[in-house]
C-alpha positions as CSV (number, residue, x, y, z in Angstrom):
1,M,-20.2,23.6,-65.7
2,A,-19.8,22.1,-62.3
3,P,-18.1,18.7,-62.0
4,Q,-20.4,15.6,-62.3
5,D,-17.9,12.9,-61.3
6,G,-18.4,13.3,-57.5
7,T,-15.4,15.7,-57.2
8,A,-15.5,18.0,-54.2
9,T,-15.1,21.7,-55.0
10,T,-15.4,22.9,-51.4
11,G,-12.9,25.2,-49.7
12,T,-9.6,24.1,-48.1
13,R,-8.7,22.8,-44.7
14,G,-5.1,23.3,-43.6
15,G,-4.2,24.2,-47.2
16,E,-5.6,21.1,-48.7
17,T,-8.7,20.5,-50.7
18,P,-11.0,18.0,-48.7
19,T,-11.5,14.7,-50.4
20,V,-14.9,13.3,-50.9
21,A,-14.1,10.6,-48.3
22,R,-13.2,13.3,-45.8
23,L,-16.4,15.2,-46.5
24,Q,-18.4,12.1,-46.2
25,A,-16.8,11.3,-42.7
26,D,-17.7,14.9,-41.6
27,V,-21.2,14.8,-42.7
28,R,-23.2,12.4,-40.5
29,T,-26.8,13.7,-40.7
30,G,-29.2,14.8,-43.3
31,S,-29.2,18.4,-42.0
32,E,-25.4,18.6,-42.2
33,A,-25.5,17.2,-45.8
34,R,-28.0,19.9,-46.8
35,R,-26.0,22.7,-45.2
36,L,-22.9,21.5,-47.2
37,F,-24.8,21.4,-50.5
38,R,-26.5,24.7,-49.8
39,R,-23.1,26.4,-49.9
40,G,-22.8,25.3,-53.5
41,T,-19.2,24.0,-52.9
42,Y,-19.8,20.3,-53.4
43,T,-21.7,19.3,-56.6
44,G,-21.0,15.6,-56.9
45,F,-22.7,12.3,-56.0
46,T,-24.4,12.0,-52.6
47,H,-23.8,8.3,-51.9
48,G,-21.9,7.9,-48.7
49,F,-23.2,11.1,-47.2
50,A,-25.3,10.9,-43.9
51,P,-25.4,7.0,-43.6
52,G,-28.8,5.8,-42.3
53,Y,-30.7,8.7,-43.7
54,V,-33.1,8.6,-46.7
55,Q,-32.1,10.2,-49.9
56,G,-34.6,11.2,-52.6
57,N,-35.0,11.9,-56.2
58,L,-36.4,15.2,-57.2
59,A,-39.0,16.3,-59.8
60,V,-40.3,19.9,-59.9
61,L,-43.2,20.9,-62.2
62,P,-45.7,23.7,-62.7
63,Q,-48.9,23.5,-60.6
64,A,-50.9,22.9,-63.8
65,L,-49.3,19.5,-64.1
66,A,-49.0,18.5,-60.4
67,A,-52.2,16.6,-60.0
68,D,-51.5,14.4,-63.0
69,F,-47.9,13.8,-61.9
70,L,-49.2,12.9,-58.4
71,R,-51.5,10.4,-60.0
72,F,-48.7,9.1,-62.2
73,C,-46.6,8.4,-59.0
74,Q,-49.6,6.6,-57.4
75,L,-50.0,4.4,-60.5
76,N,-46.2,3.6,-60.8
77,P,-45.0,3.2,-57.2
78,K,-42.0,1.1,-58.2
79,P,-40.1,3.7,-60.3
80,C,-41.8,6.7,-58.6
81,P,-42.3,5.9,-54.9
82,L,-43.5,9.3,-53.5
83,I,-42.1,10.3,-50.1
84,G,-42.7,14.0,-50.0
85,M,-44.2,17.0,-51.9
86,S,-44.5,20.7,-51.5
87,P,-47.1,21.9,-49.0
88,K,-48.4,24.3,-51.5
89,A,-47.3,25.7,-54.9
90,G,-44.3,28.0,-54.6
91,D,-43.3,26.7,-51.2
92,P,-39.8,25.4,-51.2
93,S,-40.0,23.8,-47.8
94,M,-40.9,20.1,-47.1
95,P,-41.1,19.9,-43.3
96,E,-41.9,16.2,-43.3
97,L,-38.5,15.5,-44.8
98,G,-36.5,18.2,-43.0
99,Q,-37.3,21.2,-40.8
100,D,-34.7,23.5,-42.5
101,L,-35.1,22.0,-45.9
102,D,-35.1,24.4,-48.9
103,I,-35.7,22.4,-52.2
104,R,-34.1,25.2,-54.2
105,T,-30.7,25.0,-52.7
106,D,-30.3,21.7,-50.9
107,V,-29.5,19.3,-53.8
108,P,-25.9,19.4,-55.0
109,M,-26.7,19.5,-58.7
110,Y,-30.1,20.2,-60.5
111,R,-31.1,19.7,-64.1
112,V,-33.3,22.4,-65.7
113,W,-35.5,21.3,-68.6
114,R,-37.5,23.5,-71.0
115,R,-39.9,21.8,-73.4
116,G,-38.2,18.5,-72.9
117,E,-34.7,19.8,-73.6
118,L,-32.0,19.8,-70.9
119,V,-30.8,23.5,-70.8
120,A,-28.7,23.7,-67.7
121,E,-27.1,21.9,-64.8
122,V,-26.8,24.2,-61.8
123,A,-26.1,24.0,-58.0
124,D,-29.0,26.4,-57.1
125,I,-32.4,26.9,-58.6
126,R,-33.5,30.1,-56.9
127,E,-33.2,32.1,-60.2
128,V,-35.6,29.8,-62.0
129,W,-38.0,29.2,-59.0
130,R,-41.6,30.4,-59.5
131,D,-44.6,30.8,-57.4
132,D,-46.5,28.1,-59.4
133,L,-43.9,25.3,-59.0
134,V,-44.6,22.1,-57.0
135,A,-41.8,19.8,-55.9
136,F,-42.0,16.0,-55.6
137,V,-39.4,13.8,-53.7
138,L,-39.2,10.2,-54.7
139,G,-37.6,7.3,-52.7
140,C,-34.0,6.4,-53.9
141,S,-32.2,3.1,-54.1
142,F,-29.4,4.5,-51.9
143,S,-31.6,3.4,-48.9
144,F,-31.8,-0.3,-49.9
145,E,-28.2,-0.3,-51.0
146,E,-27.2,0.5,-47.5
147,A,-29.0,-2.7,-46.4
148,L,-27.4,-4.8,-49.1
149,V,-23.9,-3.6,-48.0
150,E,-24.7,-4.3,-44.4
151,D,-25.6,-7.9,-45.4
152,G,-22.2,-8.3,-47.0
153,L,-23.2,-8.0,-50.7
154,E,-20.8,-6.3,-53.0
155,L,-22.2,-3.4,-55.1
156,R,-19.9,-3.2,-58.2
157,H,-20.4,0.5,-58.8
158,Q,-19.4,1.4,-55.2
159,T,-16.3,-0.9,-55.6
160,C,-15.4,1.0,-58.7
161,G,-16.2,4.5,-57.3
162,V,-18.7,5.3,-60.0
163,N,-22.4,6.0,-60.3
164,V,-24.8,3.0,-60.7
165,P,-25.6,2.2,-64.4
166,M,-29.1,3.1,-65.4
167,Y,-31.0,2.2,-68.6
168,R,-34.2,3.2,-70.4
169,T,-36.3,0.0,-71.0
170,S,-39.1,-1.1,-73.2
171,L,-41.3,-1.4,-70.0
172,Q,-44.0,1.2,-70.2
173,C,-45.3,3.2,-67.2
174,Q,-49.0,3.5,-66.5
175,P,-50.1,6.9,-68.0
176,S,-51.7,9.7,-66.2
177,G,-52.9,12.7,-68.1
178,P,-49.9,13.7,-70.3
179,F,-47.4,11.6,-68.4
180,H,-46.3,8.5,-70.1
181,G,-43.1,6.8,-71.1
182,P,-40.6,4.1,-70.4
183,M,-39.4,3.0,-67.0
184,V,-35.7,3.5,-66.2
185,V,-34.0,0.8,-64.3
186,S,-30.7,0.6,-62.4
187,M,-28.5,-2.5,-62.6
188,R,-26.4,-4.3,-60.2
189,P,-24.6,-7.6,-61.0
190,F,-24.7,-10.5,-58.5
191,R,-23.9,-14.2,-58.5
192,P,-27.2,-16.2,-58.4
193,A,-27.2,-16.9,-54.7
194,D,-26.4,-13.3,-53.9
195,A,-29.1,-12.2,-56.4
196,I,-31.7,-14.2,-54.4
197,R,-30.5,-12.6,-51.2
198,A,-30.7,-9.2,-52.8
199,I,-34.3,-9.8,-53.7
200,Q,-35.2,-10.8,-50.2
201,I,-33.6,-7.7,-48.7
202,T,-34.9,-5.1,-51.1
203,S,-38.4,-6.5,-50.9
204,R,-38.5,-5.0,-47.4
205,F,-38.1,-1.5,-48.9
206,P,-41.3,-0.9,-51.0
207,A,-41.0,2.9,-50.4
208,V,-37.6,3.0,-52.1
209,H,-38.3,0.8,-55.2
210,G,-38.6,-2.5,-53.5
211,A,-37.7,-5.8,-55.2
212,P,-36.2,-5.9,-58.7
213,V,-38.4,-5.7,-61.7
214,H,-36.2,-8.0,-63.9
215,I,-33.3,-10.4,-63.7
216,G,-31.0,-11.4,-66.5
217,L,-31.8,-11.2,-70.2
218,P,-31.4,-7.5,-70.6
219,K,-32.7,-7.6,-74.2
220,A,-36.0,-8.8,-73.0
221,I,-36.6,-5.3,-71.5
222,G,-35.1,-3.4,-74.4
223,I,-31.6,-3.0,-73.2
224,A,-29.2,-3.7,-76.2
225,D,-25.9,-3.2,-74.5
226,L,-25.1,-3.2,-70.8
227,G,-21.9,-1.4,-71.6
228,R,-23.7,1.7,-72.7
229,P,-26.0,2.8,-70.0
230,D,-28.3,5.9,-70.6
231,Y,-27.3,7.4,-67.3
232,G,-24.5,6.6,-64.8
233,D,-21.5,4.5,-65.6
234,A,-20.9,1.0,-67.0
235,V,-19.7,-1.7,-64.6
236,E,-18.4,-5.3,-65.3
237,V,-20.8,-8.1,-65.3
238,R,-18.7,-11.2,-64.8
239,P,-19.5,-14.5,-66.5
240,D,-20.8,-16.1,-63.3
241,E,-23.1,-13.2,-62.5
242,L,-26.6,-12.1,-63.4
243,P,-27.6,-8.4,-64.1
244,V,-30.3,-7.6,-61.6
245,F,-32.6,-4.5,-62.5
246,W,-34.5,-2.3,-60.1
247,A,-37.0,0.4,-61.0
248,C,-35.2,3.7,-60.9
249,G,-36.1,7.2,-59.7
250,V,-34.6,8.7,-62.9
251,T,-37.7,7.5,-64.7
252,P,-39.4,11.0,-64.3
253,Q,-36.5,12.5,-66.3
254,A,-37.4,10.1,-69.2
255,V,-41.1,10.9,-68.9
256,I,-40.5,14.7,-68.7
257,A,-38.5,14.5,-71.9
258,A,-41.4,12.7,-73.5
259,I,-44.1,15.3,-72.6
260,A,-41.9,18.3,-72.9
261,P,-43.4,20.8,-70.3
262,E,-42.4,24.3,-70.6
263,L,-40.4,24.1,-67.4
264,A,-39.2,21.2,-65.2
265,I,-36.5,20.6,-62.8
266,T,-35.0,17.4,-61.6
267,H,-31.9,16.3,-59.7
268,A,-28.8,15.3,-61.6
269,P,-28.3,11.6,-61.6
270,G,-26.5,10.5,-58.4
271,A,-27.0,13.9,-56.8
272,M,-29.9,13.4,-54.4
273,L,-31.8,15.3,-51.6
274,V,-30.7,14.0,-48.3
275,T,-33.5,14.1,-45.8
276,D,-33.8,13.8,-42.0
277,V,-35.9,10.5,-42.3
278,R,-34.0,7.4,-41.2
279,N,-33.9,4.5,-43.7
280,S,-35.3,2.2,-40.9
281,R,-38.6,4.1,-41.0
282,L,-39.1,2.9,-44.7
283,A,-38.4,-0.8,-44.0
284,A,-41.4,-3.0,-44.0
285,L,-41.8,-5.2,-40.9
């Protein structure tokens, strides 16, 4: 299985394996990021690649479920902010997000689900692609994280070099057809004054989850232990800090597991689709 810790597995330069930091420095646009991932030589996290460009969560479903899932996204815009979808069933392109985009190859790591069970993590889904599949791309918190960092706020998971912690909650999404299930949230700890600033900043990005859905008291939304996230990695929450929770684009994975379709494909947590859309285009005025 390919590495899931952000490790680069790309070729060598001058006899040395490029570090993730070097790759990030070399990859400045969405198109450059997709070309790197398309080669299948980098299978880690996409945070830090192509600064300023929108990254997206992926969900791929059979056409028979597409209309209900589209409605699910419309009913649940916080965890599932839709920013793009296939022009037609079986079409792997998505011109509104990237002229050269191929949804089958341009995500560094995919998860393949069959009847609700995770059966594979792969760097290319051409072998499982079918003419009846429809892809959906949902806004990602990486866009608002960039704005938080620009304002001087620390993001603990970035400081620690790990993926953001994510948790299933007791908050239920609005159902659509067979789609139902719990909201997944991502958590970032802040001192109270910084938490207020984070709310103000992220409220400007409704297309990428927007403002938090909950602050403090994790047990109130069904999270028993912050030290044991369902996805991602645990980070320290200091005594003078509040855990702040945002709706998360991993929510479709929880929903897909609940309805168990015969085939579904998602991104691996932290491994996003990097688009040609600038983050500034998603900010509310």
